N, C-alpha and C positions, 0 to 999 in steps of 0.2 A: 554793641557797646562793649568796651574792653576794660580790663583791669590791669594796670601796669604794675611792675614789680616795686617801684618806688612808692613811698607812703603818700597817698593821695586821698581826696575826698571819696568816701564810699559811694557806689553807684546809687544805692537807695537814697542817700542823703541828697545827692544831686537831683534826682527825680523829684523828691519831696520839695526841695527848694524851688525847683522850676514850677511845680504846681502852685506852691504858695505865692510866688511872684506873679503868676498869671491870674490867680484869683484876687490878688490884692489891688489890681488896677482895672477899672471898668473899661477903659479905652484900649487896653492891651499894650504890649511892648514890642518894639522892633527887635530884629535879631541882634543888632549891635548893642542895644540896651540890655538884652538878656545875657549876651556873652561877656559884657563888661561889668555886670553887677551881681549875677546870680551865683551863689555858692556852688563850686564844682566846675564852673566855666571861667570865672573871673581870674582865678589863680593862674591860668595859662593864656589869658587874653593879652594880645600885643596891640597897643594903641596905634602904632604905625607899621606893624609888620604883617606877616602872613598868618591868617587865622583859618586856613582851609581845613586843617585837621579838626579844629574846634567846631567849625560849622558842620562837618560831617558827623561829629559826635552829637550835636544838637539835632540833626535830622534823624538819627537813630533813636534818640531819646523821645522825639515827638511820636514816632511810631509806637514805642514802648508804652507811653502813658495813654495813648489812644487805645491800645490793646487792653489796658487795665480798666477801660470804661470811662476814662476822663474825657469830657466833651471839649477837646481843644479845637478852636476855630482860627481861621486866618481871615484878616480883614484888609481889603485893598485900600491904599491911600487915595482919597477922593481927588487930590490934586496931581497924582502921579500913578494912574492905573497901569498895571502891567509890570511895574518895577518891583521885582522880588525883594530888593534890598529895603524897600519901604513898607513891605507887608508888616502888619501888626498881628501879634498872636495873643489870644485871650481865652479864658475859660469863663463862660457866663455862669455866674453863681447860681442862678435859678435852675439851670440844667444840671448842676452838680449837687445841689442840696437834696435832701430826702423828699420823696413825694408827699404831698399834703395829706394823703389818705392814710399815712402811717402814724400811729399814735403809740405812746408809751405809758405804762402805769407809773404811779407816783414813785414806787421803789426803783423802777428802771430809770426814770428821769434823774433821780438822785445819784445813782451810780454813773450815769452818763455825764452829769455835771461835774462829779469828782474827777472822772477821766479827762474831761475837757480842761479842767484847771491844771492837771498835770501836764497836758499837752501844751497849754499856753505858756507855762513856765519853761518847758523844755524846748519848744520849737522856736521861741524868740531868743535865739542864742546871740552871742556877740557878733557872729558872722552875719546873722539875719538882720540885726540892727544896723550894721555897717552897710548892708545891701539896701535897706530902706532909706538910709540917709543919702546914699549915692543916687538912688532913683529920684528922690526929691530934688537933689541938686541938678538933675537933668530936666526938671520940670514935670515929672511924672507924679500924679497923685496916687498914693498908696494907702490902702485901708488896713491899718494894723490889726484890728480884731480878727481878721480872716486867718491869722496865724494860729488860731485855736483849732483849725481843722486837723483831723488826724490823717496820716498818709494812707493811701490805698495802694500799697505796693506789696509784691510778693516777698515772702521771707526767703533767705538763701537755703539751698539744699544742704543736708546734713554734712555732706562731704566737702563743702566749700572751704571752710576754715583750714582744715588739714592740707588740702591741695594748695591753697594760697600760701601757706607756710612753706610747703615743699618747693613751690615755685620760686619763692624769694631766696631759698637756700640752694637752688639748682640740685635738688636731691630726687633720686628715683622714688616712686611710690608703688605700692602694691594694693590692689583691691579686687573684689569679686564683682563681675559685671554681668548682668542678666539681659540678654538681647531678646526682643519679642519673638515668640515662637519656640524658644529654647526652654527645656524643662529644668535645667540647672545652670547656675551662674558659673562663669569661668574666671579663674584668677588671672589678672593682667599685671605685669610689671612694666612701668613706662616712665619715660622722662617727661615731666610736665613742661610744656612750652608756653601755654597761654590759657587763661580763663576768660571766656567771652560770653556775653549774653546776646542771643539772637532770637528774635520773635518771642521775647519774654521768657526764654529758657536758658539756663546756664550750661555751657559746654566746656569740656577740657580738650584742648589740642595737645597731642603728645606723640612721642616716638616710642615704639615698642623696643624693649630691651632685647638685644641680640640681633634683631632683623633691621632695626632702624626705620621700619615702616611707620609713616605718619598716619595717625588715626584721630578721629574725633569721637569723644565719649559724652553722652548726655548724662549729666550728674544725677538726675532722678533715677537712672538705671543702675547706679552703683549700690551694691548690696552690702550692708554691714560697715565695719570700720575701714578707713583708709590708713595704711601703715607707711610711714616714712622710713625708707631703708637707709643704711649707712653709705650707700653708693652715690656719688655725685657725678655731674656731667658739666661740660662747658656749654654755656648758653649761646645760641646763635646770635650773631651781631645784628641781624635785621629785625624789623618789627614783627614779632610773631603774632601779636594780637590782630594787627591789620591783615596779615595773611590768613589767619583762621577765619576772620569775619568775611573776607573776600571769598574764600572757598565755600563757606556756608551759604553765602548769597548766590554763588554760582549754582549750587545744588538746588536752592529754592527757586531760582529762575528757570531751571531746566525741567522742573516737574509741575505739571498743570492737571488739575482735576476739573471735571465738568459735572455740575449738579443742577437739579431742578429744585426750586424751593416754593413753598406755598406762599402766594402773595399776601403781604401784610403780617406774616408770622414773625415770631422772634428770630427764627433762622434767617429769614429774608433780611431783617434789619441788621442783624449782627454780621452775617457773612458779606453783605454788601459794603460794610465798613472796613473789612479787612484790607490791609495794604495790597495793592496790585490786583484787586478783584475787577474783572471786566464782565459787564452784563451784556449778553447776546440773546435778544428775544426773551424767552422765559428761562434761559439758562444763565448760570453764573460760572465763570472760569476762575478757579482759585489756584494760586501758587502754593506749594508746600515743600518742605524739606524732609519730612519723616512721615511715611504713609500710615504708621500706626498711631501717631499722635493725631493726625487729621481724622483717622477713623474713629478714635475715641470722641473727638469733638463733634463729628457729624452724627454719630450714633446717639449722642446726648440730645439731639433735636427730635428724635423719634420720627414720626410720620411726616414731619414738616420738610424733610429732605429726601430726595431720591438721587442716588449716585448714578450718573450715566457712564462715566469713565474716570480713570482706567479700571479694567476688570478686577485688578488686585484690590483696589480700594473698595469697590462695590462688594466684593466677597468679604473683606475685613469688616465692613460696617454691618453686613447681613449676619456675620458670625456673632458680633457683639449684641445685636438685637435679639437673636435667638437665645443667647446665653442669658440676657436680661430677663426675657420672658420665662425661661426655665427657672431662674432664681426666684421669680415671684409667683411660681405655681401656675 
């Protein structure tokens, strides 16, 4: 998912609007209904033109909200099975709501009710009302009270706003960046070209000052403040966001890990739902773009996961488990 330089609907708002729209109708929505009505898509929707870029954005958004734990389903049209254009997308409310065995005290319920009131007022914006009216005009039944749901999306990294500001001004930035395995952060001065979200994480695509080498930085590894310098650059004419996403996707496709998981475990359930996961006998084949991020994730499952390959990943997970055991005595 990309962030363009021009003023557009924030990514979080688009994801939230998509979740709301899919929760608000029991039978689901087609891709055309989503792109033409949901905030963040409808602004760029062409009734009779090419919507290929918008469809790709929707495909990435589907992966992102599934990674956030939202149970997005696809439903085949009974009268036209196999036609992807007539697929309907829905979020079953029962699978999204809290489990029945979770209870709150009177004080907690009061606070939650107050929070829900704020969300109802804030989430049903003028844009949301227009989208609901448009859905109804298409014959789609939408349930308005569902707009009281709070979003379950990640907050932006601390460096995001400053980098986004520099991106809009074509200004060089300076920041300290700590790579895994290094003891100290190194100061980088770069020309920011695109801010993109891939696999639920924000990345900066940039060119290093002096060398012109293009690099990708994970925002969560930026340490301390980002400084906007007085030096500017001429932005490339081509779509830098699309290029950055394409390069990240190529890296993701090129790296595969093989793991064994305990049947019926949390690890088995979650890892099998990852995009691109392939089950081969008792093993799962997982794509990844950053070995340290995957190692953090797999180590979190403890004994439910055994890494088969690559050896670097196996060693990284083992190191994290040993460190965790040492930290807990």
